[in-house]
C-alpha positions as CSV (number, residue, x, y, z in Angstrom):
1,M,-37.0,45.5,27.9
2,R,-35.5,48.9,27.4
3,I,-31.7,48.9,27.0
4,T,-30.0,52.0,28.4
5,A,-27.1,53.6,26.8
6,T,-24.8,52.4,29.6
7,R,-25.9,48.8,29.1
8,R,-25.3,49.1,25.4
9,I,-21.7,50.2,26.1
10,L,-21.2,47.3,28.5
11,I,-22.4,44.8,25.9
12,A,-20.1,46.2,23.3
13,L,-17.1,46.0,25.6
14,C,-17.9,42.4,26.4
15,I,-18.1,41.5,22.7
16,A,-14.8,43.4,22.0
17,L,-13.0,41.7,24.8
18,A,-14.3,38.2,24.1
19,P,-11.5,35.8,22.8
20,M,-11.6,35.4,19.0
21,P,-11.9,31.8,17.7
22,V,-8.4,30.5,16.7
23,E,-8.1,28.4,13.5
24,A,-6.4,25.1,14.2
25,Q,-2.9,25.2,12.9
26,P,-1.6,22.1,11.0
27,T,0.9,20.2,13.1
28,T,4.0,18.6,11.8
29,G,4.3,15.0,12.9
30,A,7.4,13.3,14.3
31,L,8.0,11.4,11.1
32,T,7.7,14.5,8.9
33,R,10.2,16.3,11.1
34,L,12.5,13.3,10.8
35,L,12.2,13.3,7.0
36,E,12.8,17.1,6.9
37,A,15.9,16.8,9.0
38,E,17.4,14.0,6.9
39,L,16.6,15.5,3.6
40,S,18.0,18.9,4.6
41,R,21.4,17.2,4.7
42,F,21.0,15.1,1.5
43,P,23.4,16.0,-1.4
44,A,20.6,16.4,-4.0
45,R,17.2,17.9,-4.7
46,T,15.0,15.4,-2.9
47,G,11.4,14.5,-2.3
48,V,9.8,11.7,-0.3
49,Y,6.3,10.3,0.4
50,V,5.7,7.7,3.0
51,K,2.4,5.9,4.0
52,H,1.7,3.1,6.4
53,L,-1.0,1.1,4.6
54,T,-2.4,-0.4,7.9
55,T,-2.6,2.7,10.0
56,G,-3.0,5.2,7.2
57,E,-0.3,7.5,8.7
58,E,1.4,9.6,6.0
59,A,4.4,11.9,5.9
60,A,5.8,13.9,3.0
61,V,8.5,16.4,2.1
62,H,8.5,18.0,-1.3
63,A,6.1,15.2,-2.2
64,D,4.2,17.3,-4.8
65,D,7.3,18.6,-6.6
66,A,8.1,17.2,-10.1
67,F,11.1,15.0,-10.4
68,S,13.0,13.4,-13.3
69,S,11.9,9.8,-12.9
70,A,14.6,7.9,-14.8
71,S,13.4,4.3,-14.9
72,V,10.9,4.6,-12.1
73,I,8.4,5.6,-14.9
74,K,8.5,1.9,-16.0
75,L,6.1,1.2,-13.1
76,T,3.4,2.9,-15.1
77,I,4.0,0.6,-18.1
78,L,3.9,-2.4,-15.8
79,V,0.5,-1.6,-14.3
80,R,-1.0,-0.7,-17.7
81,A,0.3,-3.9,-19.3
82,F,-1.3,-6.0,-16.6
83,Q,-4.5,-4.2,-17.0
84,L,-4.4,-5.1,-20.6
85,V,-3.6,-8.7,-19.7
86,D,-6.7,-8.7,-17.5
87,Q,-8.8,-7.4,-20.4
88,G,-7.5,-10.1,-22.7
89,K,-5.6,-7.6,-24.9
90,L,-2.2,-8.9,-24.0
91,N,-1.1,-12.5,-23.6
92,L,1.7,-13.2,-21.1
93,A,2.7,-16.3,-23.0
94,E,3.1,-14.6,-26.4
95,R,6.7,-14.8,-27.6
96,V,8.5,-11.8,-29.1
97,E,11.5,-12.1,-31.4
98,I,14.3,-9.6,-30.6
99,R,16.0,-8.3,-33.8
100,R,18.8,-5.8,-34.2
101,A,16.3,-3.0,-34.7
102,D,14.8,-3.8,-31.3
103,L,18.1,-3.5,-29.3
104,R,18.5,-0.6,-26.9
105,D,21.7,0.3,-25.0
106,G,21.8,1.1,-21.3
107,S,20.4,-1.0,-18.5
108,G,19.3,-4.6,-19.0
109,V,20.6,-7.9,-20.2
110,L,18.5,-8.7,-23.4
111,Q,20.8,-6.7,-25.6
112,Y,23.7,-9.1,-24.8
113,H,21.8,-12.2,-25.9
114,D,22.0,-13.5,-29.5
115,L,19.7,-12.0,-32.0
116,G,16.5,-14.0,-32.6
117,Q,15.8,-14.7,-28.9
118,T,12.1,-15.0,-28.2
119,P,11.2,-14.0,-24.7
120,T,7.5,-14.1,-23.6
121,I,5.6,-11.0,-22.7
122,K,5.9,-12.1,-19.1
123,D,9.7,-12.3,-19.5
124,L,9.8,-8.8,-21.0
125,L,7.8,-7.4,-18.0
126,T,10.0,-9.2,-15.6
127,E,13.3,-7.9,-17.1
128,M,11.8,-4.4,-17.4
129,V,11.4,-4.4,-13.6
130,I,14.2,-6.5,-12.2
131,T,17.1,-5.4,-14.5
132,S,15.3,-2.2,-15.8
133,D,15.9,-3.6,-19.3
134,N,15.6,-1.0,-22.0
135,V,14.9,-3.6,-24.8
136,A,12.0,-5.0,-22.8
137,T,10.8,-1.5,-21.9
138,D,10.6,-0.3,-25.5
139,Q,8.8,-3.5,-26.5
140,M,6.2,-3.2,-23.7
141,L,5.7,0.5,-24.3
142,T,4.8,-0.3,-27.9
143,R,2.3,-2.9,-26.6
144,V,0.5,-0.5,-24.3
145,G,0.1,2.0,-27.1
146,G,3.1,4.2,-26.9
147,V,3.8,7.4,-24.9
148,D,0.7,9.3,-25.7
149,S,-1.6,6.4,-25.0
150,L,0.1,5.7,-21.7
151,N,-0.2,9.3,-20.6
152,A,-3.8,9.5,-21.6
153,W,-4.5,6.4,-19.5
154,L,-2.6,7.8,-16.5
155,K,-4.6,11.0,-16.7
156,A,-7.9,9.1,-16.9
157,A,-6.9,6.9,-14.0
158,G,-6.4,10.0,-11.8
159,F,-2.6,10.3,-12.0
160,A,-2.3,13.8,-13.5
161,H,1.2,14.2,-12.1
162,L,2.7,11.0,-13.6
163,S,3.7,11.1,-17.2
164,M,6.3,9.7,-19.7
165,V,8.2,12.4,-21.5
166,A,9.7,10.3,-24.3
167,R,11.1,6.9,-25.2
168,G,14.6,6.2,-24.0
169,H,16.1,6.3,-27.5
170,V,14.6,9.7,-28.1
171,Y,16.4,11.1,-25.1
172,R,19.7,9.5,-26.3
173,R,19.2,10.9,-29.8
174,K,18.8,14.4,-28.4
175,I,22.0,13.9,-26.4
176,L,23.9,12.8,-29.6
177,A,22.6,15.8,-31.4
178,L,24.6,18.0,-29.1
179,V,27.6,17.2,-31.3
180,N,25.9,17.0,-34.7
181,P,22.4,18.5,-35.5
182,E,22.1,15.8,-38.2
183,F,21.6,13.3,-35.4
184,D,18.2,14.8,-34.7
185,N,16.9,12.6,-37.5
186,L,18.4,9.3,-36.5
187,T,16.2,6.2,-36.3
188,A,16.1,4.3,-33.1
189,E,18.3,1.6,-34.6
190,E,20.9,4.2,-35.8
191,T,20.8,5.9,-32.3
192,T,21.5,2.6,-30.6
193,G,24.4,1.8,-33.0
194,L,26.1,5.2,-32.4
195,Q,25.6,4.8,-28.7
196,Y,27.5,1.5,-28.8
197,A,30.1,3.1,-31.0
198,Q,30.9,6.0,-28.6
199,Q,30.9,3.6,-25.7
200,G,33.4,1.3,-27.4
201,D,31.0,-1.6,-27.0
202,A,31.6,-4.7,-29.2
203,L,27.9,-4.7,-30.0
204,F,28.7,-1.9,-32.5
205,G,29.8,-4.7,-34.8
206,L,26.2,-5.5,-35.4
207,Y,25.6,-2.0,-36.8
208,A,28.8,-1.3,-38.8
209,S,26.9,-1.8,-42.1
210,L,24.7,1.2,-41.2
211,F,27.7,3.6,-41.1
212,T,29.6,3.3,-44.3
213,G,30.4,5.9,-46.9
214,E,29.5,9.4,-45.8
215,R,28.1,8.0,-42.5
216,A,31.4,6.6,-41.5
217,K,32.3,10.1,-40.2
218,W,29.5,9.9,-37.7
219,V,31.3,7.0,-35.9
220,D,34.5,9.1,-35.8
221,M,32.5,12.0,-34.5
222,V,31.0,10.2,-31.5
223,R,34.4,8.6,-30.7
224,D,36.3,11.9,-30.8
225,P,37.5,12.6,-27.3
226,A,36.3,16.2,-27.3
227,N,32.8,15.1,-28.4
228,K,32.8,12.3,-25.9
229,K,33.3,14.9,-23.2
230,I,30.4,16.9,-24.6
231,L,28.2,13.8,-24.6
232,A,29.2,12.9,-21.1
233,D,28.5,16.4,-19.8
234,G,25.1,16.3,-21.5
235,R,24.2,13.0,-19.9
236,L,25.3,14.4,-16.5
237,R,23.3,17.7,-16.7
238,L,20.3,17.4,-19.0
239,P,18.3,14.5,-17.5
240,V,18.0,16.7,-14.4
241,Q,18.1,20.3,-15.6
242,D,16.1,20.1,-18.8
243,H,12.6,18.6,-18.8
244,A,12.9,17.8,-22.6
245,Y,15.6,15.3,-21.7
246,W,13.6,13.5,-18.9
247,L,12.4,10.0,-19.4
248,G,9.4,10.6,-17.1
249,D,7.9,13.3,-14.9
250,M,6.7,12.0,-11.5
251,T,5.9,13.4,-8.0
252,P,6.6,11.3,-4.9
253,R,3.0,11.5,-3.7
254,E,1.4,10.2,-6.9
255,T,4.1,7.6,-7.2
256,G,3.1,6.5,-3.7
257,R,-0.5,6.4,-4.7
258,L,0.3,4.2,-7.7
259,L,2.3,1.8,-5.4
260,E,-0.6,1.7,-3.0
261,A,-2.9,0.7,-5.8
262,V,-0.5,-2.0,-6.8
263,E,-0.3,-3.4,-3.3
264,R,-4.0,-3.2,-2.6
265,G,-4.9,-4.7,-6.0
266,T,-7.3,-1.9,-6.9
267,M,-6.2,-1.6,-10.5
268,T,-5.6,-5.2,-11.6
269,S,-6.9,-8.7,-10.9
270,P,-5.6,-10.7,-7.9
271,A,-3.5,-12.8,-10.2
272,S,-1.9,-9.8,-11.9
273,T,-1.4,-8.0,-8.6
274,A,0.5,-11.1,-7.3
275,M,2.7,-11.2,-10.4
276,M,3.6,-7.5,-10.2
277,R,4.4,-7.9,-6.5
278,T,6.7,-10.9,-7.2
279,M,8.5,-9.0,-10.0
280,L,9.2,-6.1,-7.7
281,L,10.4,-8.4,-4.9
282,R,12.9,-9.9,-7.3
283,Q,14.5,-6.5,-8.0
284,Q,18.2,-6.8,-8.9
285,A,19.2,-3.2,-8.6
286,G,19.3,-0.7,-5.8
287,A,20.5,-3.0,-3.0
288,R,22.2,0.0,-1.3
289,R,19.0,2.0,-1.3
290,I,15.7,1.2,0.4
291,P,16.6,-2.5,1.3
292,H,20.1,-1.8,2.4
293,Y,19.7,-1.8,6.2
294,L,16.4,-3.7,6.4
295,D,15.8,-7.3,7.3
296,V,12.3,-7.4,5.9
297,P,11.2,-7.9,2.3
298,V,11.2,-4.9,-0.1
299,A,9.4,-4.8,-3.5
300,H,10.8,-1.8,-5.3
301,K,11.8,-0.1,-8.6
302,T,14.9,2.1,-9.1
303,G,15.7,5.0,-11.4
304,D,19.2,6.1,-12.3
305,S,21.4,8.4,-14.2
306,P,24.9,9.6,-13.3
307,V,23.3,12.1,-11.0
308,I,19.9,10.5,-10.2
309,T,19.3,7.9,-7.6
310,N,15.6,7.2,-7.1
311,D,14.0,4.3,-5.4
312,V,10.3,3.6,-4.7
313,G,8.5,0.6,-3.4
314,M,6.7,-1.4,-0.7
315,V,8.4,-2.4,2.5
316,Y,6.8,-5.3,4.3
317,A,7.5,-4.1,7.8
318,R,6.6,-6.1,10.9
319,S,3.8,-3.6,11.6
320,G,2.4,-3.7,8.1
321,T,3.2,-2.5,4.6
322,V,4.9,0.8,4.2
323,V,5.0,2.7,0.9
324,I,8.2,4.8,0.3
325,A,8.7,6.9,-2.8
326,F,12.1,8.6,-2.7
327,F,13.4,10.8,-5.5
328,A,16.9,12.3,-5.5
329,N,17.9,14.4,-8.6
330,G,21.2,16.2,-9.1
331,V,23.3,14.2,-6.7
332,T,26.6,15.7,-5.8
333,G,29.5,13.6,-4.6
334,Q,29.5,9.8,-4.7
335,I,26.3,8.0,-5.8
336,G,27.1,5.2,-3.4
337,E,27.0,7.5,-0.5
338,A,23.7,8.9,-1.6
339,E,22.4,5.4,-1.9
340,D,23.5,4.6,1.6
341,R,21.7,7.7,2.9
342,I,18.4,6.4,1.3
343,G,19.0,3.1,3.0
344,Q,19.6,4.7,6.4
345,L,16.5,6.9,6.1
346,S,14.4,3.8,5.1
347,R,15.6,2.0,8.2
348,K,14.6,5.0,10.4
349,I,11.2,5.1,8.7
350,V,10.6,1.4,9.4
351,D,11.9,1.7,13.0
352,Y,9.5,4.6,13.5
353,F,6.5,2.4,12.5
354,D,7.6,-0.8,14.0
355,G,8.8,0.7,17.3
356,A,9.6,-1.8,20.1
357,V,7.0,-4.3,19.0
358,V,8.8,-6.9,16.8
359,P,6.5,-9.8,15.8
360,P,7.8,-12.3,13.2
361,I,8.6,-11.0,9.7
362,R,5.5,-11.1,7.5
363,R,6.3,-12.4,4.1
364,P,4.1,-11.1,1.2
365,A,2.2,-13.6,-0.8
366,P,4.1,-14.7,-3.9
């Protein structure tokens, strides 16, 4: 059929006036809007990832940003250790003697026991989680192959945005070096001794023989009020502001993925999965954070510094398990108030999922 010039003009006009297809715009869900509103008022740099493991619903704010993990990175050691248990490369019943050279200051209780104690590998893993014990952590990090081996495993397992930056005593040595460059060469044992010295801890008595002669001045140096102020300032700023002083580097989303793998048992045997869950449920720290305003079980791991208040874990809500990974770096004001805000937000998250339907509390398997 012959198309006239007039007809060609009409066809062109119809095409020009036809509505153009519109790309679907991503929508921000109600939970994400809630998180954004709450985090906008939070006195810190924050990021959060939430997932309901039954429905699959997710929400996230700054979930792909990197955060200073503090002790939350110990979760990666926990999972890797239980993988090695499943492979027969670690024995939970093996006993480990704790000597002076093994002590580490900071969080935990093993440093306060008599030298020569012999906890089992299972004891060490338990204390690493429930009291965030630094003695136990360093022992277990050695047994999973050290920092480089742990990071290689994380990358191979698909967690490219989870990594350990350095052992705890390395970060502490770097802080001490702020007042004396010679401290850059301290051993782990010397670092721990000087930490006890500047803290005025009676445990320094175990280390006095290391700091005689010329080294006696080192003790005076870390106890000097002006230097103590420098060290305190360094502990306040650097674990947040300078990546070289971080214990670990983690994003909320990948931390949430690791927690989901723990809960679903996709990385370890059923027996190991149950033991990890039990350890996390027995958490002794962070009562004012995720669990604070909840009446359901919470299996979680905290991470702290004077200006860091992180908490991540599984909430066994009435509607199903909810993963929450909350990171707060550079807290201003009172840490306790920041902790309460995490607790209040966690309650809102659980209320969002549970709604008006309130069946009996579902207890996780031990």
